C-alpha positions as CSV (number, residue, x, y, z in Angstrom):
1,X,65.1,21.4,0.4
2,X,66.6,20.3,-2.9
3,X,64.8,18.6,-5.7
4,X,66.4,15.3,-4.6
5,X,65.1,15.9,-1.1
6,X,61.6,16.3,-2.4
7,X,61.8,13.0,-4.2
8,X,63.3,11.4,-1.1
9,X,60.6,12.7,1.2
10,X,57.8,11.6,-1.2
11,X,59.4,8.2,-1.5
12,X,59.7,7.7,2.2
13,X,56.1,8.6,2.8
14,X,55.0,6.3,0.1
15,X,57.2,3.5,1.4
16,X,55.7,3.9,4.8
17,X,52.2,3.6,3.3
18,X,53.3,0.5,1.5
19,X,54.6,-1.1,4.7
20,X,51.5,-0.2,6.6
21,X,49.3,-1.5,3.8
22,X,51.3,-4.8,3.7
23,X,51.0,-5.2,7.4
24,X,47.2,-4.5,7.3
25,X,46.8,-6.9,4.4
26,X,48.6,-9.6,6.3
27,X,46.5,-9.1,9.4
28,X,43.2,-8.8,7.7
29,X,43.4,-11.0,4.6
30,X,46.6,-13.1,4.7
31,X,49.7,-13.3,2.6
32,X,48.2,-12.6,-0.8
33,X,46.8,-9.3,0.4
34,X,50.2,-8.4,1.9
35,X,51.9,-9.2,-1.3
36,X,49.4,-7.2,-3.3
37,X,49.7,-4.1,-1.1
38,X,53.5,-4.3,-1.2
39,X,53.6,-4.9,-4.9
40,X,51.2,-2.0,-5.6
41,X,53.2,0.4,-3.5
42,X,56.4,-0.8,-5.1
43,X,55.1,-0.3,-8.6
44,X,54.2,3.3,-7.7
45,X,57.6,3.9,-6.0
46,X,59.5,2.6,-9.0
47,X,57.6,4.4,-11.8
48,X,57.0,7.7,-10.0
49,X,60.4,7.8,-8.4
50,X,62.1,7.2,-11.7
51,X,60.0,9.9,-13.4
52,X,60.7,12.5,-10.7
53,X,64.5,11.8,-11.0
54,X,64.3,12.2,-14.8
55,X,62.3,15.5,-14.5
56,X,64.8,16.8,-12.0
57,X,67.7,15.9,-14.2
58,X,66.1,17.7,-17.2
59,X,65.3,20.7,-15.0
60,X,69.0,21.2,-14.1
61,X,70.1,21.0,-17.7
62,X,67.2,22.9,-19.4
63,X,64.6,24.5,-17.1
64,X,62.6,25.6,-20.1
65,X,62.0,22.0,-21.2
66,X,61.2,20.7,-17.7
67,X,57.4,21.3,-17.9
68,X,57.1,19.4,-21.2
69,X,59.2,16.6,-19.9
70,X,57.2,16.5,-16.7
71,X,53.9,16.2,-18.6
72,X,55.2,13.5,-20.9
73,X,56.8,11.6,-18.1
74,X,53.6,11.6,-16.0
75,X,51.6,10.4,-18.9
76,X,54.1,7.6,-19.5
77,X,54.1,6.7,-15.8
78,X,50.3,6.3,-15.8
79,X,50.5,4.2,-19.0
80,X,53.3,2.0,-17.6
81,X,51.5,1.4,-14.3
82,X,48.4,0.3,-16.3
83,X,50.5,-2.0,-18.5
84,X,52.3,-3.4,-15.5
85,X,49.0,-4.2,-13.7
86,X,47.6,-5.7,-16.9
87,X,50.7,-7.9,-17.3
88,X,50.4,-8.9,-13.7
89,X,46.8,-9.9,-14.1
90,X,47.6,-12.0,-17.2
91,X,50.6,-13.6,-15.7
92,X,48.5,-15.9,-13.4
93,X,50.0,-14.5,-10.2
94,X,46.9,-12.6,-9.3
95,X,44.6,-14.7,-7.2
96,X,46.6,-17.3,-5.3
97,X,49.9,-15.3,-4.8
98,X,48.7,-11.6,-5.1
99,X,45.4,-10.3,-4.2
100,X,44.0,-8.1,-7.0
101,X,41.9,-5.8,-4.7
102,X,44.8,-5.1,-2.4
103,X,47.2,-4.4,-5.3
104,X,44.8,-2.1,-7.0
105,X,44.0,-0.3,-3.8
106,X,47.6,0.1,-2.9
107,X,48.4,1.6,-6.4
108,X,45.6,4.1,-6.0
109,X,46.5,5.0,-2.4
110,X,50.3,5.1,-3.0
111,X,49.7,7.3,-6.1
112,X,47.7,9.8,-4.1
113,X,50.1,9.8,-1.2
114,X,53.1,10.2,-3.6
115,X,51.4,13.2,-5.3
116,X,50.4,14.9,-2.1
117,X,53.8,14.4,-0.5
118,X,55.6,15.6,-3.5
119,X,53.4,18.7,-3.8
120,X,53.8,19.5,-0.1
121,X,57.6,19.1,-0.1
122,X,57.8,21.2,-3.3
123,X,55.7,24.0,-1.9
124,X,57.8,24.1,1.3
125,X,61.1,24.1,-0.6
126,X,63.0,27.4,-0.5
127,X,64.3,27.5,-4.0
128,X,65.0,30.8,-5.8
129,X,63.1,31.5,-8.9
130,X,65.8,33.8,-10.4
131,X,69.4,34.7,-9.9
132,X,70.3,38.1,-8.3
133,X,73.1,40.1,-9.8
134,X,76.6,39.4,-8.4
135,X,77.3,43.0,-7.4
136,X,74.7,45.6,-6.3
137,X,75.9,48.1,-8.9
138,X,74.4,46.0,-11.7
139,X,70.9,47.1,-10.7
140,X,68.6,49.2,-12.8
141,X,68.8,52.3,-10.5
142,X,72.6,52.5,-11.1
143,X,72.0,52.4,-14.9
144,X,69.6,55.3,-14.7
145,X,72.1,57.4,-12.7
146,X,74.8,56.6,-15.2
147,X,72.7,57.7,-18.2
148,X,71.5,60.9,-16.4
149,X,75.1,62.2,-16.0
């Protein structure tokens, strides 16, 4: 599985959770709960999906910098989710249009599902950690034989 496939599988699982959450919200508490669940899952999909795409792009260009970029990106994602939820709360949409509890619960659940799905797909991926030499004669045993002669 490629890095893009890992992001795609995590996004699909998170999207499925958002749809189930919106359906449950609509059935149990009405339209504001459905909107809150859909909005919460959408926020997670946008921020975490964008962050994963950025980290994958950096990893292809400079693998040594990918861990630093991943840590900075994750920190920025968490901060942006918090800022988005704060802006949503202050906008006046929370209450009549969007249920606060369902939005917050969806953000928490979608974040956990995203992280678990991404970790599972990354651990199941068959990606090489290093490149093998092009020809078998480039190996260390051939060099020892050449120096022994």
